[in-house]
C-alpha positions in Angstrom: 0.0 0.0 0.0 1.1 3.5 -0.7 -0.1 7.1 -0.5 -0.7 9.8 -3.0 -2.4 13.1 -1.9 -3.6 11.7 1.4 -5.3 8.7 -0.3 -4.3 5.1 0.2 -3.7 3.0 -2.9 -2.7 -0.6 -3.4 -1.2 -2.9 -6.0 -1.0 -6.6 -5.8 2.2 -7.6 -4.0 3.0 -10.3 -6.6 4.0 -7.5 -8.9 6.2 -5.6 -6.5 9.9 -6.4 -6.8 11.3 -3.8 -4.3 10.9 -0.5 -2.7 13.5 2.2 -2.9 14.2 5.8 -1.9 14.3 8.1 -4.9 17.9 9.2 -5.5 18.4 10.4 -9.1 15.9 10.6 -12.0 17.2 11.4 -15.5 14.8 13.2 -17.7 13.8 11.7 -21.1 13.4 14.1 -24.1 9.8 14.4 -25.5 8.4 12.2 -22.7 4.8 12.2 -21.6 4.2 14.4 -18.5 3.7 11.4 -16.2 7.1 10.0 -17.1 9.5 11.5 -14.6 12.4 10.0 -16.4 14.6 6.9 -16.1 16.4 5.5 -13.0 19.1 3.0 -12.3 17.8 0.3 -10.1 20.0 -2.7 -9.2 22.0 -2.3 -12.4 18.9 -1.9 -14.7 17.7 1.2 -16.3 13.9 1.5 -15.9 11.3 4.2 -16.6 10.0 6.1 -13.5 6.3 7.0 -13.7 5.1 9.8 -11.4 1.7 8.5 -10.2 0.7 12.0 -9.0 0.9 13.3 -12.5 -0.6 10.1 -14.0 -3.7 10.6 -11.9 -4.0 14.3 -12.6 -2.7 15.6 -9.3 -0.1 18.4 -9.0 3.5 17.4 -9.1 5.5 18.1 -5.9 9.2 17.9 -5.0 10.5 14.6 -3.6 11.2 14.4 0.1 12.4 11.7 2.5 9.1 10.0 2.4 8.9 9.7 -1.4 9.4 6.2 -2.7 10.0 4.3 -5.9 8.0 1.1 -6.0 9.6 -1.2 -8.6 7.0 -3.4 -10.2 7.1 -6.0 -12.9 4.3 -7.4 -15.1 4.4 -9.3 -18.3 8.2 -8.7 -18.7 7.9 -4.9 -18.1 9.7 -3.3 -15.2 8.7 0.2 -14.1 9.3 2.4 -11.1 6.2 4.0 -9.6 6.9 7.3 -7.8 4.6 7.8 -4.9 4.4 10.2 -1.9 5.1 7.4 0.6 4.9 3.6 0.9 3.1 2.4 4.0 3.1 -1.3 4.3 2.3 -4.7 2.9 -1.1 -6.0 3.9 -3.1 -9.0 2.9 -6.4 -8.0 1.2 -8.4 -11.0 0.1 -10.2 -11.0 -3.3 -13.6 -11.1 -1.6 -12.7 -7.9 0.3 -12.2 -5.9 -3.0 -15.4 -4.5 -4.2 -16.0 -3.1 -7.7 -15.3 0.6 -7.9 -18.5 2.7 -8.1 -19.4 3.7 -11.7 -19.0 7.4 -10.9 -15.3 6.9 -9.9 -14.6 4.5 -12.8 -15.9 7.0 -15.3 -13.7 9.8 -13.9 -10.5 7.8 -13.4 -10.2 5.6 -16.4 -9.6 1.9 -16.6 -6.8 1.6 -14.0 -9.1 0.9 -11.0 -9.5 -2.7 -10.0 -11.7 -2.0 -7.0 -12.0 -0.6 -3.5 -11.4 -2.3 -0.2 -12.2 -1.2 3.4 -9.4 -1.8 5.9 -9.6 -0.8 9.5 -12.3 1.8 8.7 -10.4 3.5 5.8 -10.6 3.0 2.1 -7.9 1.5 -0.1 -8.1 2.0 -3.9 -6.8 -1.1 -5.7 -5.1 -0.4 -9.0 -4.9 -2.4 -12.2 -1.1 -2.4 -12.7 -1.3 -3.4 -16.4 -3.2 -0.2 -17.2 -0.7 1.9 -15.4 2.2 0.1 -17.1 0.9 1.1 -20.5 2.8 4.3 -19.9 6.0 2.3 -19.9 5.2 1.1 -23.3 4.7 4.7 -24.5 8.0 5.6 -22.9 9.9 2.9 -24.7 8.5 4.1 -28.1 9.1 7.8 -27.2 12.7 7.2 -26.1 13.4 5.1 -29.2 12.1 7.8 -31.5 14.1 10.5 -29.7 17.4 8.8 -30.5 
């Protein structure tokens, strides 16, 4: 689970490879706004997607709480930049309810559902939809060379 703009989000832990502090992000020419740049993570260069920008929130400077969540799905590895990463929690499939239509229509196809944990809401994300940005990044970076 992680936070963006005082809201708790989650991705399935099976996709999470590691959690890192944000050290250095290198900008990529002609990139989409949500692509913060590329980072070196355990010897691999990976795209870093700023989820604040991806979700339409204002960009802020990184601080000591900012984290890079390195995720992998279908052979794609991407770093997700978030305000803070809180914890790993088990949320069973039966606890995840479909997102209300009003939210789904506003926020696109990247919502898997919503879960209630300890009296607060957790928005569960569809990682594959978010990682589509990484595919756009690869083609943008290749065309810039």
